C-alpha positions, 0 to 999 in steps of 0.5 A, a space after each residue: 239364943 242367937 239366930 243365924 241367917 243362911 246365905 248358902 244351902 247350909 253352914 257347918 257346925 264349926 262355922 256356927 260356933 264361930 258366928 255365935 262367938 263361942 270360938 275365935 277360929 274354925 281350928 278351935 271347933 274340935 277342942 270346943 266340941 270335945 269339952 262342951 256338949 252341943 246338940 242339934 235337934 235334940 241330939 248330941 253332935 261332935 262333928 265340926 263339919 256337920 252340915 246344918 240346914 235351915 230350920 235346925 235348932 241347936 244348943 251349946 253347953 
């Protein structure tokens, strides 16, 4: 599991996927989310612009 330190109030799901190395560019987020289930706090999430605040937990399949 990767830990990301926020420097702003939030980070979008697309930025998270890029930070952890799941995608190479933000434009790939839409296609990644269509093919791979991603959960945030136990709920399935497919919006690449979803804002993630501190203390949220996620998992990418």
